[in-house]
A tleap script that builds the chain and sets N, CA, C and O, in Angstrom:
source leaprc.protein.ff14SB
mol = sequence {
  NMET VAL SER LEU TRP TYR HIE TYR GLY MET
  ALA MET THR LEU ARG LEU THR GLU GLU GLN
  ASP ALA GLN LEU GLY ALA VAL ALA GLU SER
  MET ASN VAL SER LYS GLN ARG ALA VAL GLU
  ILE ALA LEU ASP GLU TYR LEU ALA LYS HIE
  ASP GLN GLU ARG VAL MET SER GLU VAL ILE
  ASN LYS VAL LEU SER ARG ASP ALA GLU LEU
  MET ARG ARG LEU ALA ASP CSER
}
set mol.1.N position { 24.053 56.601 -123.387 }
set mol.1.CA position { 23.651 56.879 -122.021 }
set mol.1.C position { 22.186 56.476 -121.847 }
set mol.1.O position { 21.358 56.758 -122.713 }
set mol.2.N position { 21.867 55.823 -120.737 }
set mol.2.CA position { 20.515 55.348 -120.462 }
set mol.2.C position { 19.767 56.402 -119.661 }
set mol.2.O position { 20.320 56.985 -118.728 }
set mol.3.N position { 18.515 56.649 -120.018 }
set mol.3.CA position { 17.697 57.633 -119.305 }
set mol.3.C position { 17.475 57.225 -117.860 }
set mol.3.O position { 17.467 56.038 -117.534 }
set mol.4.N position { 17.295 58.223 -116.990 }
set mol.4.CA position { 17.052 57.953 -115.573 }
set mol.4.C position { 15.751 57.188 -115.355 }
set mol.4.O position { 15.679 56.355 -114.452 }
set mol.5.N position { 14.716 57.451 -116.166 }
set mol.5.CA position { 13.438 56.768 -115.977 }
set mol.5.C position { 13.599 55.266 -116.107 }
set mol.5.O position { 12.849 54.503 -115.500 }
set mol.6.N position { 14.570 54.840 -116.892 }
set mol.6.CA position { 14.786 53.415 -117.113 }
set mol.6.C position { 15.184 52.713 -115.821 }
set mol.6.O position { 14.848 51.546 -115.621 }
set mol.7.N position { 15.889 53.406 -114.952 }
set mol.7.CA position { 16.371 52.811 -113.711 }
set mol.7.C position { 15.343 52.869 -112.593 }
set mol.7.O position { 15.521 52.214 -111.566 }
set mol.8.N position { 14.278 53.633 -112.764 }
set mol.8.CA position { 13.271 53.783 -111.713 }
set mol.8.C position { 12.468 52.510 -111.500 }
set mol.8.O position { 12.239 52.104 -110.361 }
set mol.9.N position { 12.049 51.890 -112.560 }
set mol.9.CA position { 11.227 50.693 -112.432 }
set mol.9.C position { 10.956 50.090 -113.790 }
set mol.9.O position { 11.409 50.590 -114.820 }
set mol.10.N position { 10.212 49.015 -113.768 }
set mol.10.CA position { 9.890 48.322 -115.006 }
set mol.10.C position { 8.670 48.978 -115.649 }
set mol.10.O position { 7.705 49.316 -114.964 }
set mol.11.N position { 8.720 49.153 -116.941 }
set mol.11.CA position { 7.595 49.707 -117.684 }
set mol.11.C position { 6.718 48.567 -118.178 }
set mol.11.O position { 7.205 47.487 -118.512 }
set mol.12.N position { 5.414 48.827 -118.219 }
set mol.12.CA position { 4.502 47.833 -118.766 }
set mol.12.C position { 3.247 48.530 -119.257 }
set mol.12.O position { 2.954 49.663 -118.874 }
set mol.13.N position { 2.521 47.842 -120.099 }
set mol.13.CA position { 1.244 48.337 -120.580 }
set mol.13.C position { 0.151 47.555 -119.878 }
set mol.13.O position { 0.188 46.325 -119.830 }
set mol.14.N position { -0.816 48.266 -119.337 }
set mol.14.CA position { -1.938 47.633 -118.653 }
set mol.14.C position { -3.194 47.898 -119.472 }
set mol.14.O position { -3.611 49.046 -119.631 }
set mol.15.N position { -3.789 46.842 -119.986 }
set mol.15.CA position { -4.992 46.996 -120.800 }
set mol.15.C position { -6.219 46.815 -119.916 }
set mol.15.O position { -6.371 45.798 -119.240 }
set mol.16.N position { -7.090 47.819 -119.933 }
set mol.16.CA position { -8.304 47.814 -119.123 }
set mol.16.C position { -9.514 48.006 -120.013 }
set mol.16.O position { -9.418 48.578 -121.099 }
set mol.17.N position { -10.657 47.520 -119.541 }
set mol.17.CA position { -11.908 47.835 -120.225 }
set mol.17.C position { -12.231 49.302 -119.937 }
set mol.17.O position { -11.633 49.910 -119.049 }
set mol.18.N position { -13.162 49.857 -120.677 }
set mol.18.CA position { -13.567 51.244 -120.434 }
set mol.18.C position { -14.098 51.403 -119.016 }
set mol.18.O position { -13.819 52.399 -118.349 }
set mol.19.N position { -14.865 50.417 -118.559 }
set mol.19.CA position { -15.423 50.473 -117.210 }
set mol.19.C position { -14.313 50.424 -116.155 }
set mol.19.O position { -14.339 51.186 -115.188 }
set mol.20.N position { -13.350 49.537 -116.340 }
set mol.20.CA position { -12.229 49.454 -115.391 }
set mol.20.C position { -11.437 50.758 -115.366 }
set mol.20.O position { -11.037 51.232 -114.302 }
set mol.21.N position { -11.216 51.331 -116.546 }
set mol.21.CA position { -10.475 52.586 -116.626 }
set mol.21.C position { -11.226 53.706 -115.914 }
set mol.21.O position { -10.621 54.523 -115.219 }
set mol.22.N position { -12.538 53.740 -116.087 }
set mol.22.CA position { -13.344 54.764 -115.413 }
set mol.22.C position { -13.293 54.582 -113.899 }
set mol.22.O position { -13.159 55.552 -113.153 }
set mol.23.N position { -13.402 53.330 -113.451 }
set mol.23.CA position { -13.333 53.066 -112.011 }
set mol.23.C position { -11.953 53.401 -111.460 }
set mol.23.O position { -11.841 53.976 -110.378 }
set mol.24.N position { -10.914 53.050 -112.189 }
set mol.24.CA position { -9.559 53.380 -111.760 }
set mol.24.C position { -9.388 54.893 -111.685 }
set mol.24.O position { -8.787 55.409 -110.742 }
set mol.25.N position { -9.912 55.592 -112.666 }
set mol.25.CA position { -9.838 57.054 -112.649 }
set mol.25.C position { -10.530 57.644 -111.436 }
set mol.25.O position { -10.022 58.579 -110.818 }
set mol.26.N position { -11.694 57.098 -111.091 }
set mol.26.CA position { -12.434 57.584 -109.923 }
set mol.26.C position { -11.666 57.308 -108.634 }
set mol.26.O position { -11.598 58.161 -107.749 }
set mol.27.N position { -11.092 56.115 -108.533 }
set mol.27.CA position { -10.307 55.762 -107.340 }
set mol.27.C position { -9.088 56.674 -107.232 }
set mol.27.O position { -8.806 57.215 -106.163 }
set mol.28.N position { -8.374 56.841 -108.326 }
set mol.28.CA position { -7.177 57.689 -108.318 }
set mol.28.C position { -7.530 59.119 -107.931 }
set mol.28.O position { -6.816 59.753 -107.154 }
set mol.29.N position { -8.625 59.619 -108.470 }
set mol.29.CA position { -9.050 60.985 -108.149 }
set mol.29.C position { -9.408 61.110 -106.671 }
set mol.29.O position { -9.057 62.100 -106.029 }
set mol.30.N position { -10.102 60.113 -106.129 }
set mol.30.CA position { -10.487 60.166 -104.713 }
set mol.30.C position { -9.264 60.096 -103.798 }
set mol.30.O position { -9.286 60.617 -102.683 }
set mol.31.N position { -8.196 59.448 -104.277 }
set mol.31.CA position { -6.954 59.342 -103.502 }
set mol.31.C position { -6.005 60.505 -103.794 }
set mol.31.O position { -4.972 60.664 -103.143 }
set mol.32.N position { -6.381 61.314 -104.789 }
set mol.32.CA position { -5.555 62.446 -105.220 }
set mol.32.C position { -4.174 61.981 -105.699 }
set mol.32.O position { -3.148 62.586 -105.387 }
set mol.33.N position { -4.190 60.887 -106.467 }
set mol.33.CA position { -2.959 60.355 -107.051 }
set mol.33.C position { -3.219 60.038 -108.519 }
set mol.33.O position { -4.362 60.063 -108.975 }
set mol.34.N position { -2.166 59.744 -109.245 }
set mol.34.CA position { -2.315 59.337 -110.644 }
set mol.34.C position { -2.876 57.918 -110.714 }
set mol.34.O position { -2.862 57.184 -109.727 }
set mol.35.N position { -3.362 57.550 -111.878 }
set mol.35.CA position { -3.823 56.173 -112.076 }
set mol.35.C position { -2.671 55.198 -111.846 }
set mol.35.O position { -2.855 54.144 -111.239 }
set mol.36.N position { -1.493 55.553 -112.331 }
set mol.36.CA position { -0.305 54.722 -112.144 }
set mol.36.C position { -0.071 54.462 -110.663 }
set mol.36.O position { 0.154 53.323 -110.255 }
set mol.37.N position { -0.126 55.528 -109.854 }
set mol.37.CA position { 0.134 55.389 -108.419 }
set mol.37.C position { -0.971 54.576 -107.757 }
set mol.37.O position { -0.694 53.784 -106.856 }
set mol.38.N position { -2.217 54.755 -108.186 }
set mol.38.CA position { -3.329 53.988 -107.615 }
set mol.38.C position { -3.134 52.494 -107.865 }
set mol.38.O position { -3.399 51.678 -106.982 }
set mol.39.N position { -2.677 52.135 -109.049 }
set mol.39.CA position { -2.408 50.725 -109.364 }
set mol.39.C position { -1.251 50.209 -108.509 }
set mol.39.O position { -1.314 49.089 -108.002 }
set mol.40.N position { -0.200 51.008 -108.343 }
set mol.40.CA position { 0.938 50.600 -107.505 }
set mol.40.C position { 0.493 50.345 -106.064 }
set mol.40.O position { 0.890 49.351 -105.456 }
set mol.41.N position { -0.334 51.246 -105.521 }
set mol.41.CA position { -0.829 51.099 -104.147 }
set mol.41.C position { -1.669 49.837 -104.022 }
set mol.41.O position { -1.505 49.068 -103.075 }
set mol.42.N position { -2.570 49.622 -104.980 }
set mol.42.CA position { -3.431 48.432 -104.945 }
set mol.42.C position { -2.601 47.153 -105.014 }
set mol.42.O position { -2.878 46.192 -104.296 }
set mol.43.N position { -1.599 47.138 -105.864 }
set mol.43.CA position { -0.745 45.956 -105.990 }
set mol.43.C position { 0.040 45.711 -104.704 }
set mol.43.O position { 0.141 44.575 -104.243 }
set mol.44.N position { 0.596 46.774 -104.126 }
set mol.44.CA position { 1.326 46.628 -102.861 }
set mol.44.C position { 0.426 46.057 -101.767 }
set mol.44.O position { 0.842 45.174 -101.018 }
set mol.45.N position { -0.815 46.563 -101.673 }
set mol.45.CA position { -1.752 46.070 -100.658 }
set mol.45.C position { -2.108 44.604 -100.907 }
set mol.45.O position { -2.170 43.812 -99.966 }
set mol.46.N position { -2.339 44.245 -102.151 }
set mol.46.CA position { -2.663 42.865 -102.511 }
set mol.46.C position { -1.516 41.924 -102.132 }
set mol.46.O position { -1.735 40.876 -101.525 }
set mol.47.N position { -0.304 42.310 -102.495 }
set mol.47.CA position { 0.857 41.465 -102.203 }
set mol.47.C position { 1.086 41.330 -100.702 }
set mol.47.O position { 1.412 40.243 -100.224 }
set mol.48.N position { 0.922 42.409 -99.958 }
set mol.48.CA position { 1.099 42.359 -98.501 }
set mol.48.C position { 0.058 41.446 -97.872 }
set mol.48.O position { 0.379 40.659 -96.982 }
set mol.49.N position { -1.191 41.546 -98.326 }
set mol.49.CA position { -2.269 40.713 -97.780 }
set mol.49.C position { -1.987 39.236 -98.034 }
set mol.49.O position { -2.129 38.407 -97.135 }
set mol.50.N position { -1.594 38.914 -99.244 }
set mol.50.CA position { -1.360 37.511 -99.576 }
set mol.50.C position { -0.097 36.968 -98.914 }
set mol.50.O position { -0.008 35.771 -98.641 }
set mol.51.N position { 0.871 37.828 -98.657 }
set mol.51.CA position { 2.055 37.386 -97.927 }
set mol.51.C position { 1.683 37.081 -96.478 }
set mol.51.O position { 2.170 36.105 -95.908 }
set mol.52.N position { 0.822 37.908 -95.878 }
set mol.52.CA position { 0.363 37.658 -94.509 }
set mol.52.C position { -0.408 36.345 -94.440 }
set mol.52.O position { -0.242 35.579 -93.491 }
set mol.53.N position { -1.247 36.081 -95.434 }
set mol.53.CA position { -2.010 34.831 -95.467 }
set mol.53.C position { -1.067 33.632 -95.577 }
set mol.53.O position { -1.295 32.603 -94.941 }
set mol.54.N position { -0.017 33.760 -96.376 }
set mol.54.CA position { 0.958 32.678 -96.531 }
set mol.54.C position { 1.669 32.419 -95.210 }
set mol.54.O position { 1.838 31.266 -94.811 }
set mol.55.N position { 2.086 33.480 -94.531 }
set mol.55.CA position { 2.778 33.334 -93.251 }
set mol.55.C position { 1.856 32.693 -92.224 }
set mol.55.O position { 2.274 31.793 -91.494 }
set mol.56.N position { 0.594 33.151 -92.157 }
set mol.56.CA position { -0.358 32.573 -91.202 }
set mol.56.C position { -0.577 31.093 -91.489 }
set mol.56.O position { -0.636 30.286 -90.561 }
set mol.57.N position { -0.695 30.734 -92.743 }
set mol.57.CA position { -0.886 29.335 -93.113 }
set mol.57.C position { 0.307 28.495 -92.671 }
set mol.57.O position { 0.133 27.388 -92.161 }
set mol.58.N position { 1.509 29.014 -92.863 }
set mol.58.CA position { 2.707 28.288 -92.436 }
set mol.58.C position { 2.735 28.113 -90.924 }
set mol.58.O position { 3.092 27.045 -90.427 }
set mol.59.N position { 2.358 29.162 -90.186 }
set mol.59.CA position { 2.344 29.091 -88.719 }
set mol.59.C position { 1.310 28.078 -88.247 }
set mol.59.O position { 1.593 27.265 -87.368 }
set mol.60.N position { 0.116 28.121 -88.824 }
set mol.60.CA position { -0.947 27.181 -88.441 }
set mol.60.C position { -0.507 25.748 -88.716 }
set mol.60.O position { -0.682 24.873 -87.868 }
set mol.61.N position { 0.058 25.505 -89.881 }
set mol.61.CA position { 0.522 24.152 -90.214 }
set mol.61.C position { 1.617 23.686 -89.265 }
set mol.61.O position { 1.651 22.518 -88.880 }
set mol.62.N position { 2.507 24.587 -88.888 }
set mol.62.CA position { 3.582 24.234 -87.957 }
set mol.62.C position { 3.010 23.870 -86.589 }
set mol.62.O position { 3.422 22.879 -85.986 }
set mol.63.N position { 2.058 24.673 -86.098 }
set mol.63.CA position { 1.445 24.402 -84.791 }
set mol.63.C position { 0.672 23.089 -84.835 }
set mol.63.O position { 0.782 22.277 -83.916 }
set mol.64.N position { -0.104 22.872 -85.888 }
set mol.64.CA position { -0.874 21.631 -85.998 }
set mol.64.C position { 0.043 20.416 -86.054 }
set mol.64.O position { -0.259 19.376 -85.468 }
set mol.65.N position { 1.149 20.546 -86.750 }
set mol.65.CA position { 2.101 19.440 -86.828 }
set mol.65.C position { 2.772 19.207 -85.478 }
set mol.65.O position { 2.881 18.074 -85.010 }
set mol.66.N position { 3.214 20.289 -84.869 }
set mol.66.CA position { 3.923 20.189 -83.595 }
set mol.66.C position { 3.018 19.651 -82.493 }
set mol.66.O position { 3.460 18.868 -81.653 }
set mol.67.N position { 1.750 20.069 -82.491 }
set mol.67.CA position { 0.827 19.718 -81.411 }
set mol.67.C position { -0.202 18.666 -81.824 }
set mol.67.O position { -1.284 18.596 -81.241 }
set mol.68.N position { 0.127 17.851 -82.824 }
set mol.68.CA position { -0.822 16.862 -83.336 }
set mol.68.C position { -1.287 15.905 -82.244 }
set mol.68.O position { -2.479 15.613 -82.148 }
set mol.69.N position { -0.373 15.418 -81.429 }
set mol.69.CA position { -0.730 14.479 -80.360 }
set mol.69.C position { -1.652 15.144 -79.345 }
set mol.69.O position { -2.631 14.539 -78.909 }
set mol.70.N position { -1.351 16.370 -78.970 }
set mol.70.CA position { -2.208 17.104 -78.034 }
set mol.70.C position { -3.601 17.302 -78.624 }
set mol.70.O position { -4.599 17.124 -77.925 }
set mol.71.N position { -3.678 17.661 -79.879 }
set mol.71.CA position { -4.972 17.853 -80.546 }
set mol.71.C position { -5.765 16.544 -80.557 }
set mol.71.O position { -6.976 16.549 -80.335 }
set mol.72.N position { -5.087 15.427 -80.815 }
set mol.72.CA position { -5.759 14.132 -80.828 }
set mol.72.C position { -6.316 13.811 -79.447 }
set mol.72.O position { -7.454 13.357 -79.329 }
set mol.73.N position { -5.524 14.044 -78.402 }
set mol.73.CA position { -5.976 13.753 -77.037 }
set mol.73.C position { -7.135 14.651 -76.639 }
set mol.73.O position { -8.068 14.198 -75.977 }
set mol.74.N position { -7.090 15.909 -77.030 }
set mol.74.CA position { -8.198 16.817 -76.725 }
set mol.74.C position { -9.471 16.384 -77.443 }
set mol.74.O position { -10.563 16.463 -76.880 }
set mol.75.N position { -9.332 15.930 -78.676 }
set mol.75.CA position { -10.496 15.479 -79.435 }
set mol.75.C position { -11.111 14.229 -78.814 }
set mol.75.O position { -12.327 14.042 -78.870 }
set mol.76.N position { -10.275 13.369 -78.222 }
set mol.76.CA position { -10.754 12.123 -77.617 }
set mol.76.C position { -11.362 12.326 -76.238 }
set mol.76.O position { -12.061 11.445 -75.739 }
set mol.77.N position { -11.109 13.471 -75.612 }
set mol.77.CA position { -11.599 13.655 -74.234 }
set mol.77.C position { -13.016 14.172 -74.170 }
set mol.77.O position { -13.552 14.372 -73.080 }
savepdb mol mol.pdb
quit
């Protein structure tokens, strides 16, 4: 039989410097969460930010491609 913790998520070891560990501890304490939870929150925020940047880049490229002729005419005027 497999333990329930095994199905919750992937386990990993995170190696930090003493300074990083101290800073993580301070952040976790200020958020009133465990260090594990603080890392999860930080990772979720990082991934969400970079996904938004990817989507914005795709939208900008699509608009620039679609409106290339208009942009050229505006630049020439």
